[in-house]
Backbone as ProteinMPNN parsed JSONL, in Angstrom:
{"seq_chain_A": "MIYTEITPNPASLKFIVGRMLLPKGSADFPDESATEDAPLAAKLFNFKFVEGVFISKNFVTITKKDNFQWEEIIPVVKDYLKAYLASDQPVFTGKYQEQQQEVQQDDDDEVTKKIKSLLESHVRPAIAQDGGDIIYDSFEDGVLRLRLQGSCSGCPSSVVTLKQGIEGLMTHMVPEVKAVEAV", "coords_chain_A": {"N_chain_A": [[-3.656, 3.39, -21.046], [-4.399, 0.68, -18.956], [-3.953, -2.15, -16.338], [-4.155, -5.297, -15.536], [-2.375, -6.359, -12.743], [-2.22, -9.633, -10.666], [-2.161, -9.895, -6.497], [-0.248, -11.248, -4.205], [-2.102, -11.999, -2.208], [-5.589, -12.942, -2.596], [-7.905, -12.057, -2.379], [-7.874, -9.14, -4.059], [-6.211, -6.658, -6.346], [-4.523, -5.842, -8.435], [-4.489, -2.298, -10.348], [-3.072, -0.431, -12.793], [-1.941, 2.092, -14.031], [-1.687, 4.906, -16.629], [-0.418, 6.718, -15.63], [0.491, 8.966, -13.289], [0.304, 8.519, -9.934], [0.13, 9.203, -6.838], [2.867, 10.946, -5.847], [5.059, 10.519, -3.875], [5.12, 8.31, -1.638], [2.013, 6.745, -0.496], [-1.859, 5.595, -0.068], [-4.058, 4.626, 2.053], [-6.917, 2.907, 2.038], [-9.186, 0.778, 4.178], [-11.459, 1.238, 4.846], [-14.509, 3.394, 4.03], [-14.862, 5.371, 5.626], [-12.566, 7.35, 5.803], [-11.774, 8.631, 3.422], [-12.721, 11.61, 2.671], [-10.415, 13.465, 1.343], [-9.249, 11.678, -0.69], [-10.973, 11.568, -3.375], [-11.122, 9.842, -5.446], [-11.189, 7.654, -4.488], [-12.987, 7.836, -2.295], [-15.397, 7.569, -4.268], [-14.87, 5.201, -5.852], [-15.353, 3.186, -3.733], [-17.869, 3.16, -3.757], [-19.135, 1.049, -5.624], [-20.45, -1.481, -4.559], [-19.038, -3.401, -4.224], [-16.493, -3.493, -3.494], [-14.352, -3.434, -0.917], [-12.428, -2.743, -0.071], [-9.807, 0.196, -0.965], [-6.267, 1.016, -2.239], [-3.821, 3.249, -2.968], [-0.577, 4.499, -4.634], [2.054, 5.181, -6.293], [1.378, 4.943, -9.155], [-0.466, 3.055, -9.489], [-3.652, 1.363, -8.378], [-5.049, -0.654, -6.158], [-7.258, -2.768, -5.924], [-9.46, -4.424, -3.06], [-11.432, -7.16, -2.877], [-14.564, -8.062, -2.141], [-15.871, -10.975, -0.489], [-17.885, -12.219, -1.855], [-18.105, -11.883, -4.713], [-16.267, -12.051, -7.713], [-13.528, -11.606, -9.573], [-13.591, -11.25, -12.473], [-16.253, -10.495, -12.982], [-15.856, -8.003, -11.962], [-13.641, -6.464, -12.844], [-13.298, -5.807, -15.195], [-15.169, -2.989, -15.213], [-13.914, -1.466, -13.47], [-11.976, -1.019, -14.742], [-12.809, 0.497, -16.798], [-14.287, 2.272, -15.424], [-12.067, 3.213, -14.226], [-10.464, 5.007, -16.135], [-12.336, 6.689, -17.165], [-12.509, 8.116, -15.289], [-9.548, 9.294, -14.533], [-9.5, 10.182, -17.433], [-10.976, 12.671, -17.532], [-9.763, 14.205, -15.507], [-10.293, 14.876, -13.09], [-10.178, 15.143, -9.678], [-7.348, 12.857, -8.242], [-6.393, 13.071, -5.515], [-6.575, 16.033, -2.981], [-6.617, 18.38, -0.626], [-4.378, 17.12, 2.633], [-3.366, 14.915, 1.429], [-1.92, 15.938, -0.873], [-0.338, 17.149, 0.04], [1.362, 15.139, 1.173], [4.062, 13.664, 2.881], [5.698, 10.181, 3.527], [7.202, 8.21, 5.919], [9.792, 10.211, 6.338], [12.628, 10.769, 6.86], [13.33, 11.946, 9.909], [15.62, 14.193, 11.371], [16.329, 13.976, 13.908], [16.338, 11.053, 14.472], [17.411, 7.731, 16.097], [21.053, 6.639, 13.969], [20.919, 3.556, 14.123], [17.638, 3.528, 13.534], [17.879, 4.689, 11.695], [18.843, 3.407, 9.993], [16.977, 1.322, 9.671], [14.598, 2.19, 8.09], [16.15, 3.381, 6.095], [16.886, 0.634, 4.655], [14.192, -0.232, 4.446], [12.868, 1.362, 2.502], [15.231, 1.425, 0.514], [14.769, -1.642, -0.197], [12.629, -2.804, 0.772], [10.163, -1.737, 0.447], [9.899, -1.273, -2.184], [10.216, -3.779, -3.338], [7.601, -5.026, -2.268], [5.893, -2.933, -2.554], [5.668, -4.244, -5.056], [3.847, -6.334, -5.271], [0.758, -4.852, -4.815], [1.083, -3.955, -1.851], [2.322, -1.637, 0.906], [4.352, -1.509, 3.163], [5.086, 0.551, 6.558], [7.097, 2.15, 8.589], [6.663, 2.127, 11.743], [7.624, 1.787, 14.272], [11.014, 0.993, 16.512], [11.604, -0.65, 18.896], [13.569, -1.918, 21.745], [14.783, -3.705, 19.986], [12.545, -4.97, 19.021], [10.555, -4.024, 15.476], [8.395, -2.673, 14.517], [6.044, -2.539, 12.184], [3.493, -1.174, 9.32], [1.203, -2.901, 7.724], [-0.554, -2.475, 4.665], [-2.658, -1.748, 1.685], [-2.745, -4.439, -0.735], [-1.148, -6.688, 1.333], [-2.624, -5.853, 3.666], [-3.978, -8.508, 5.487], [-3.61, -10.393, 3.492], [-3.421, -13.975, 3.232], [-0.392, -14.546, 2.77], [1.124, -12.923, 4.172], [2.482, -12.968, 6.342], [4.422, -14.701, 6.216], [5.723, -13.383, 4.499], [6.653, -11.335, 6.502], [7.785, -12.66, 8.531], [9.643, -14.177, 7.2], [11.123, -13.56, 5.124], [11.33, -10.312, 5.87], [11.832, -9.84, 8.61], [14.335, -11.4, 7.838], [15.907, -10.311, 6.773], [15.907, -7.64, 7.807], [16.953, -8.653, 10.731], [19.604, -9.354, 9.542], [21.342, -7.675, 8.381], [20.644, -5.57, 10.101], [21.817, -6.22, 13.513], [20.429, -5.18, 15.72], [18.378, -5.072, 15.635], [16.085, -7.591, 16.616], [13.514, -9.1, 16.211], [10.249, -8.482, 13.685], [7.185, -7.479, 13.749], [3.542, -6.742, 12.998], [1.545, -4.264, 13.481]], "CA_chain_A": [[-4.209, 1.977, -20.932], [-4.556, 0.296, -18.085], [-3.668, -3.24, -17.248], [-3.998, -5.196, -14.141], [-1.64, -7.293, -12.031], [-2.331, -10.397, -9.062], [-0.951, -9.977, -5.761], [-0.355, -12.948, -3.4], [-3.816, -11.617, -2.164], [-6.671, -13.565, -4.226], [-9.165, -10.534, -2.628], [-6.547, -8.175, -3.738], [-5.615, -7.134, -7.172], [-3.758, -4.291, -8.591], [-4.41, -1.455, -11.602], [-1.869, -0.39, -13.016], [-2.316, 3.167, -14.769], [-0.448, 5.286, -16.718], [-0.123, 8.22, -14.743], [1.83, 9.451, -11.862], [-1.403, 8.611, -9.15], [0.801, 9.827, -5.621], [4.701, 10.603, -6.291], [5.638, 9.832, -2.976], [3.867, 7.356, -0.44], [0.718, 5.908, -0.769], [-2.988, 5.437, 1.03], [-4.719, 2.599, 2.266], [-8.528, 3.44, 2.948], [-9.524, -0.22, 4.014], [-12.922, 1.022, 4.37], [-14.433, 4.418, 3.092], [-14.435, 6.418, 6.459], [-11.286, 8.032, 5.83], [-12.166, 8.929, 2.244], [-12.715, 12.98, 2.342], [-9.238, 13.989, 0.523], [-9.308, 11.493, -1.549], [-11.893, 12.335, -4.103], [-10.962, 8.636, -6.371], [-10.891, 6.779, -3.363], [-14.238, 7.614, -1.643], [-16.018, 6.981, -5.662], [-13.992, 3.687, -6.265], [-16.256, 2.596, -3.093], [-19.796, 3.874, -4.365], [-19.263, 0.115, -5.82], [-20.87, -2.802, -3.772], [-18.375, -5.147, -3.959], [-15.003, -2.588, -3.46], [-14.101, -3.925, 0.508], [-10.855, -1.018, 0.775], [-8.653, 1.013, -1.423], [-5.074, 1.626, -1.563], [-3.457, 4.147, -3.945], [0.38, 4.141, -4.974], [2.701, 5.807, -7.276], [1.587, 4.478, -10.561], [-1.29, 1.96, -9.283], [-4.883, 0.937, -7.66], [-5.652, -2.046, -5.786], [-8.933, -2.871, -5.196], [-9.73, -5.484, -3.105], [-12.974, -7.117, -2.945], [-15.297, -8.17, -0.852], [-15.763, -11.996, -0.906], [-19.475, -13.258, -2.899], [-17.663, -11.245, -5.552], [-16.071, -12.09, -8.906], [-12.964, -10.831, -9.993], [-14.179, -11.526, -13.984], [-17.39, -9.013, -12.463], [-15.336, -6.584, -11.597], [-12.229, -5.954, -13.485], [-13.999, -4.385, -16.665], [-16.027, -2.186, -14.295], [-12.652, -0.636, -12.345], [-11.014, -0.365, -15.801], [-13.258, 1.387, -17.18], [-14.486, 3.584, -14.53], [-10.785, 4.366, -14.147], [-10.324, 5.175, -17.728], [-13.294, 7.451, -17.374], [-12.132, 9.189, -14.158], [-8.483, 9.853, -15.051], [-9.341, 10.705, -18.229], [-12.03, 13.904, -17.38], [-8.83, 15.077, -14.625], [-10.746, 14.782, -11.697], [-8.638, 14.987, -8.79], [-7.338, 12.061, -7.57], [-6.546, 13.369, -3.451], [-6.909, 17.25, -3.017], [-5.864, 18.712, 0.987], [-3.686, 16.838, 3.368], [-2.775, 14.007, 0.48], [-1.317, 16.891, -2.154], [1.486, 17.318, 0.42], [1.796, 14.173, 1.614], [5.443, 12.597, 2.712], [5.079, 9.326, 3.889], [8.425, 7.43, 5.935], [10.34, 11.166, 6.165], [13.598, 10.474, 7.626], [13.999, 12.805, 11.181], [16.76, 14.784, 11.852], [16.129, 13.408, 15.711], [16.447, 9.464, 14.493], [19.562, 7.296, 16.053], [21.276, 5.81, 13.802], [19.958, 2.284, 14.103], [16.219, 3.817, 12.966], [17.588, 5.839, 9.68], [19.246, 2.432, 8.868], [15.861, 0.567, 9.135], [14.495, 2.939, 7.316], [16.449, 3.181, 4.447], [17.177, -0.428, 4.357], [12.734, -0.281, 4.096], [12.934, 1.893, 1.3], [15.562, 0.659, -0.971], [14.918, -2.619, -0.371], [10.923, -4.146, 1.119], [9.675, -1.059, -0.01], [9.77, -1.464, -3.788], [9.237, -5.492, -3.693], [5.563, -4.993, -1.597], [4.751, -2.537, -3.831], [5.331, -5.069, -6.34], [2.801, -7.264, -4.705], [0.014, -4.251, -4.809], [0.7, -2.608, -1.1], [3.406, -0.869, 0.859], [5.06, -1.421, 4.442], [5.248, 1.615, 6.532], [7.663, 1.594, 9.417], [5.685, 2.704, 13.158], [8.068, 1.794, 15.995], [11.528, 0.177, 17.192], [11.888, -0.653, 20.45], [13.597, -3.466, 22.884], [14.676, -4.506, 19.047], [11.024, -4.954, 18.361], [10.406, -3.458, 14.813], [6.76, -2.671, 13.845], [5.153, -2.5, 10.909], [2.143, -1.386, 9.184], [0.68, -3.379, 6.227], [-1.344, -1.436, 3.991], [-3.191, -2.343, 0.094], [-2.986, -6.288, -0.596], [-0.52, -6.714, 1.615], [-3.193, -5.863, 4.536], [-4.867, -9.223, 5.917], [-2.731, -11.263, 3.151], [-2.38, -15.079, 4.085], [1.201, -14.716, 2.79], [2.117, -11.121, 4.586], [2.693, -13.859, 7.664], [5.338, -15.351, 6.073], [6.308, -12.138, 3.994], [7.185, -10.464, 7.232], [8.428, -13.456, 9.07], [11.141, -14.906, 6.967], [11.708, -12.037, 4.833], [11.684, -9.156, 6.444], [12.672, -10.099, 9.98], [15.096, -12.594, 8.002], [16.341, -8.799, 5.871], [16.111, -6.582, 8.636], [17.636, -9.515, 11.689], [21.157, -9.751, 9.227], [21.688, -6.213, 8.059], [20.571, -4.5, 11.789], [22.11, -7.024, 14.418], [20.133, -4.367, 16.931], [16.444, -5.984, 14.88], [15.684, -9.233, 17.31], [11.683, -8.947, 15.822], [9.609, -7.794, 13.552], [5.866, -7.636, 13.929], [2.931, -6.178, 12.213], [0.335, -3.379, 14.167]], "C_chain_A": [[-3.381, 1.458, -19.455], [-4.265, -1.189, -17.87], [-3.267, -3.877, -15.447], [-3.008, -6.983, -14.039], [-2.14, -8.379, -10.529], [-1.624, -10.244, -8.377], [-1.29, -11.553, -5.397], [-1.732, -12.483, -2.553], [-5.07, -12.084, -2.42], [-7.688, -12.359, -3.3], [-8.611, -9.339, -3.047], [-6.701, -8.168, -4.64], [-5.65, -5.479, -7.792], [-3.93, -3.921, -9.778], [-3.929, -0.98, -11.805], [-1.967, 0.722, -14.032], [-1.284, 3.825, -15.457], [-0.023, 6.522, -17.005], [0.836, 7.614, -13.65], [0.007, 10.22, -10.476], [-0.622, 9.845, -7.781], [2.888, 9.963, -6.124], [5.461, 10.79, -5.573], [4.481, 9.17, -1.878], [2.776, 6.519, -0.949], [-0.423, 6.33, 0.615], [-3.7, 4.187, 0.729], [-5.819, 3.202, 3.009], [-8.974, 1.806, 2.754], [-11.179, 0.135, 4.631], [-13.093, 3.107, 4.102], [-14.519, 6.074, 4.075], [-13.926, 7.892, 6.211], [-11.287, 8.765, 4.092], [-11.904, 10.923, 1.596], [-11.649, 13.51, 1.496], [-9.09, 13.379, -0.51], [-10.194, 10.855, -2.384], [-11.919, 10.312, -4.351], [-11.37, 7.75, -5.5], [-12.512, 6.455, -2.822], [-15.114, 7.184, -3.226], [-16.25, 5.731, -5.915], [-15.413, 2.277, -5.139], [-17.677, 2.587, -2.661], [-20.039, 1.942, -5.122], [-19.207, -0.607, -4.881], [-19.965, -3.629, -3.944], [-16.674, -4.601, -3.806], [-15.62, -2.917, -1.233], [-13.115, -2.482, 0.921], [-10.3, -0.786, -0.898], [-7.254, 1.056, -1.509], [-4.735, 1.913, -2.859], [-1.967, 4.414, -3.552], [0.919, 4.924, -6.048], [1.144, 5.415, -8.306], [-0.542, 2.923, -10.429], [-2.305, 2.311, -8.036], [-4.977, -0.215, -7.019], [-6.515, -1.872, -4.954], [-9.264, -4.384, -4.134], [-11.401, -5.719, -2.127], [-13.473, -7.68, -2.266], [-15.958, -10.081, -1.407], [-17.012, -12.572, -1.499], [-19.344, -12.295, -4.273], [-16.48, -11.98, -6.94], [-15.074, -11.702, -9.327], [-13.211, -10.416, -11.572], [-15.289, -10.412, -14.284], [-16.643, -8.059, -12.835], [-13.916, -5.334, -12.428], [-12.72, -5.059, -14.59], [-14.872, -3.402, -16.199], [-15.005, -1.382, -13.787], [-11.938, -0.185, -13.73], [-11.131, 1.08, -16.193], [-14.069, 2.718, -16.237], [-12.683, 4.011, -14.301], [-10.771, 4.971, -14.953], [-11.321, 6.425, -17.628], [-13.104, 8.691, -16.892], [-10.602, 9.678, -14.162], [-8.473, 10.851, -16.062], [-10.332, 12.145, -18.091], [-11.583, 14.866, -16.064], [-9.222, 15.067, -13.436], [-10.012, 15.134, -11.085], [-8.622, 13.421, -7.873], [-7.111, 12.287, -5.973], [-6.383, 14.831, -4.039], [-6.593, 16.926, -0.618], [-5.004, 18.278, 1.224], [-2.773, 16.196, 2.089], [-2.059, 15.064, -0.955], [-0.208, 16.724, -1.554], [1.863, 16.109, 1.223], [3.224, 13.725, 1.793], [5.745, 11.927, 4.017], [6.69, 9.233, 4.833], [9.646, 9.183, 5.845], [11.814, 11.188, 6.797], [14.203, 12.289, 8.822], [15.031, 13.155, 11.496], [17.165, 13.963, 13.381], [16.302, 11.757, 15.9], [17.667, 9.399, 14.352], [19.874, 6.686, 14.616], [20.929, 4.765, 13.187], [18.294, 2.732, 13.068], [15.794, 4.366, 11.606], [18.636, 4.276, 8.877], [18.309, 1.449, 8.451], [14.892, 1.865, 8.803], [14.831, 3.128, 5.893], [16.312, 1.716, 3.492], [14.91, -0.965, 3.893], [12.271, 0.559, 2.422], [13.972, 1.362, -0.103], [15.325, -0.812, -1.355], [13.322, -3.888, -0.156], [10.379, -3.082, 0.614], [9.226, -1.3, -1.47], [9.507, -3.483, -4.268], [7.623, -5.856, -3.332], [5.911, -4.414, -2.364], [4.322, -3.769, -4.873], [4.02, -6.255, -6.718], [1.064, -5.824, -4.631], [-0.186, -3.795, -3.043], [1.94, -1.923, -0.818], [3.813, -1.745, 2.464], [5.445, -0.275, 4.7], [6.378, 1.672, 7.858], [7.363, 2.659, 10.835], [6.845, 2.782, 14.109], [9.651, 0.575, 15.528], [11.904, 0.98, 18.535], [12.514, -1.688, 21.175], [13.816, -4.588, 22.055], [13.982, -5.065, 18.735], [10.99, -4.241, 17.644], [9.242, -3.896, 14.755], [6.903, -2.127, 12.439], [4.053, -2.334, 10.408], [1.836, -2.187, 8.032], [-0.432, -2.68, 5.338], [-1.55, -2.063, 2.273], [-3.454, -3.702, 0.606], [-2.3, -6.73, 0.382], [-1.819, -6.987, 3.424], [-4.552, -7.668, 4.773], [-4.949, -10.452, 5.03], [-2.544, -12.531, 3.646], [-0.901, -15.304, 3.581], [2.538, -13.699, 3.604], [2.821, -12.271, 5.829], [4.537, -14.121, 6.954], [6.138, -14.18, 5.302], [7.825, -11.906, 5.239], [8.529, -10.625, 7.967], [9.901, -14.036, 8.51], [11.571, -14.397, 6.211], [12.058, -10.885, 5.242], [12.399, -8.986, 7.18], [14.483, -10.827, 9.85], [16.276, -10.858, 7.365], [17.02, -8.686, 6.914], [17.672, -7.555, 9.88], [20.079, -9.35, 11.034], [21.429, -8.474, 8.806], [21.593, -5.12, 9.519], [20.973, -5.721, 12.645], [20.617, -6.075, 15.346], [18.531, -4.939, 16.576], [16.58, -7.095, 15.669], [14.292, -9.598, 16.493], [10.704, -8.683, 15.026], [8.006, -8.476, 13.366], [5.34, -6.408, 12.962], [2.178, -5.364, 13.449], [-0.568, -3.502, 13.455]], "O_chain_A": [[-2.255, 1.722, -19.031], [-4.24, -1.828, -18.922], [-2.581, -3.381, -14.553], [-2.951, -8.028, -14.688], [-2.377, -7.834, -9.452], [-0.441, -10.276, -8.716], [-1.985, -12.473, -5.829], [-2.397, -13.519, -2.561], [-5.816, -11.104, -2.441], [-8.314, -11.707, -4.136], [-8.881, -8.37, -2.337], [-7.295, -9.183, -5.003], [-6.369, -4.486, -7.678], [-3.684, -4.776, -10.629], [-3.78, -0.317, -10.778], [-2.109, 0.241, -15.156], [-0.112, 3.58, -15.171], [0.453, 7.147, -17.953], [1.472, 6.611, -13.325], [-0.702, 11.205, -10.271], [-0.814, 11.061, -7.808], [3.73, 9.178, -6.56], [6.57, 11.181, -5.935], [3.364, 9.541, -1.516], [2.889, 5.669, -1.832], [-0.221, 6.934, 1.669], [-3.87, 3.32, -0.127], [-5.82, 3.774, 4.1], [-9.143, 1.367, 1.617], [-11.972, -0.789, 4.812], [-12.157, 3.902, 4.024], [-14.375, 7.239, 3.704], [-14.438, 9.007, 6.313], [-10.391, 9.594, 3.937], [-11.275, 11.367, 0.635], [-12.178, 14.247, 0.664], [-8.801, 14.054, -1.498], [-10.31, 9.636, -2.265], [-12.572, 9.577, -3.611], [-12.096, 6.891, -6.0], [-13.115, 5.382, -2.858], [-15.547, 6.043, -3.065], [-17.322, 5.169, -6.14], [-15.992, 1.242, -5.467], [-18.329, 2.2, -1.691], [-21.211, 1.566, -5.099], [-18.184, -0.644, -4.198], [-20.258, -4.808, -3.748], [-15.751, -5.386, -4.026], [-16.656, -2.711, -0.602], [-13.134, -1.625, 1.805], [-10.452, -1.6, -1.809], [-6.885, 1.19, -0.342], [-5.094, 1.222, -3.812], [-1.77, 4.581, -2.349], [0.066, 5.383, -6.808], [0.005, 5.715, -7.948], [-1.271, 2.323, -11.219], [-2.106, 3.081, -7.097], [-4.964, -1.065, -7.91], [-6.681, -1.278, -3.889], [-9.254, -5.45, -4.749], [-12.086, -5.075, -1.332], [-12.715, -8.033, -1.363], [-16.394, -10.305, -2.537], [-16.921, -13.798, -1.552], [-20.372, -11.972, -4.869], [-15.695, -12.656, -6.276], [-15.55, -10.792, -10.005], [-13.013, -9.239, -11.876], [-15.371, -9.68, -15.271], [-16.736, -7.377, -13.855], [-13.566, -4.155, -12.472], [-12.531, -3.855, -14.761], [-15.449, -2.871, -17.148], [-15.444, -0.24, -13.65], [-11.383, 0.911, -13.804], [-10.458, 2.109, -16.136], [-14.272, 3.883, -16.581], [-12.3, 5.179, -14.25], [-11.234, 6.052, -14.588], [-10.824, 7.371, -18.239], [-13.279, 9.805, -17.386], [-10.538, 10.777, -13.611], [-7.89, 11.934, -16.009], [-10.133, 12.748, -19.146], [-12.248, 15.775, -15.566], [-8.359, 15.285, -12.586], [-8.975, 15.551, -11.6], [-9.494, 12.972, -7.128], [-7.761, 11.56, -5.222], [-6.126, 15.012, -5.229], [-6.475, 15.994, 0.178], [-4.139, 18.567, 0.397], [-1.72, 16.722, 1.728], [-1.793, 14.489, -2.011], [0.809, 16.302, -2.105], [2.816, 16.246, 1.991], [3.716, 13.339, 0.733], [5.962, 12.442, 5.114], [7.468, 10.139, 4.537], [10.467, 9.001, 4.946], [11.834, 12.21, 7.482], [14.987, 13.213, 8.605], [15.651, 12.27, 12.086], [18.258, 13.489, 13.691], [16.386, 11.192, 16.99], [18.549, 9.921, 13.669], [18.896, 6.202, 14.046], [20.642, 4.746, 11.99], [18.03, 2.168, 12.007], [14.805, 4.522, 10.891], [18.993, 4.139, 7.707], [18.41, 0.795, 7.412], [14.548, 2.453, 9.828], [14.135, 3.07, 4.879], [15.919, 1.552, 2.338], [14.565, -1.895, 3.165], [11.486, 0.202, 1.543], [13.643, 1.046, -1.246], [15.564, -1.25, -2.48], [13.04, -5.009, -0.578], [9.609, -3.634, -0.173], [8.039, -1.522, -1.707], [8.886, -4.092, -5.139], [6.797, -6.603, -3.856], [6.426, -5.072, -3.268], [3.231, -4.127, -5.317], [3.522, -6.751, -7.729], [0.12, -6.483, -4.195], [-1.285, -3.355, -2.705], [2.679, -1.564, -1.735], [3.238, -2.828, 2.571], [6.042, 0.356, 3.828], [6.37, 0.476, 8.148], [7.812, 3.803, 10.892], [7.023, 3.831, 14.727], [9.613, -0.312, 14.674], [12.212, 2.08, 18.993], [11.736, -2.64, 21.238], [13.565, -5.76, 22.336], [14.355, -5.979, 18.0], [11.289, -3.166, 18.163], [8.887, -5.069, 14.87], [7.754, -1.447, 11.867], [3.229, -3.171, 10.777], [2.628, -1.871, 7.144], [-1.382, -2.413, 6.074], [-0.672, -2.739, 1.738], [-3.991, -4.12, 1.633], [-2.963, -7.721, 0.685], [-1.812, -8.011, 4.107], [-5.67, -7.774, 4.268], [-5.744, -11.369, 5.236], [-1.643, -12.629, 4.479], [-0.273, -16.265, 4.026], [3.765, -13.637, 3.679], [4.018, -12.046, 6.006], [5.576, -13.628, 7.393], [7.333, -14.114, 5.591], [9.041, -12.08, 5.168], [9.535, -9.939, 8.149], [10.929, -14.264, 9.149], [12.793, -14.544, 6.248], [13.165, -10.437, 4.944], [13.425, -8.319, 7.054], [15.387, -10.911, 10.681], [17.402, -10.673, 7.825], [18.117, -9.163, 7.206], [18.869, -7.268, 9.881], [21.15, -9.294, 11.638], [22.491, -8.37, 9.421], [22.324, -4.173, 9.809], [20.122, -6.569, 12.378], [19.672, -6.853, 15.478], [17.696, -5.144, 17.456], [17.516, -7.764, 15.231], [14.269, -10.79, 16.185], [9.746, -8.55, 15.787], [7.72, -9.608, 12.974], [5.989, -5.532, 12.391], [2.264, -5.959, 14.523], [-1.636, -2.945, 13.71]]}, "name": "protein", "num_of_chains": 1, "seq": "MIYTEITPNPASLKFIVGRMLLPKGSADFPDESATEDAPLAAKLFNFKFVEGVFISKNFVTITKKDNFQWEEIIPVVKDYLKAYLASDQPVFTGKYQEQQQEVQQDDDDEVTKKIKSLLESHVRPAIAQDGGDIIYDSFEDGVLRLRLQGSCSGCPSSVVTLKQGIEGLMTHMVPEVKAVEAV"}
């Protein structure tokens, strides 16, 4: 069973599948250039309507090109995902099979550990519900830099989410954080 969920980004739609695709982390493919270890993503780019592919635990988010309508795309993607997953072809190979994103380093200072913990427990689950992910990039001079992926990348409401939601949470919970920026 595959079902869809809308995302805040009108160009992206989340396709939820009935199995684990990537146990930890996520994989973002804003174009087809980096799909050599992601056979499913590479094959999805063969569809002329696909502009981007994002894969996480149990879903695939497709970002479509502007000149296509979801009514045309949804049945095609659902049928393709069902057939692909039923054939037991690999979703990932190579580097993605052992991917470990957001691994907390022993040399992280206490502030960085707290930021990463809040991202993991409060922010990433909410962002995943919208078909995307947010990845820690850096924290320096009071500025927390995060990478937006999946439906969050290019979403009209992502700036509001980042500034009002995430920045509000982080500045309240971690006083050392003065601002949050997307990279």
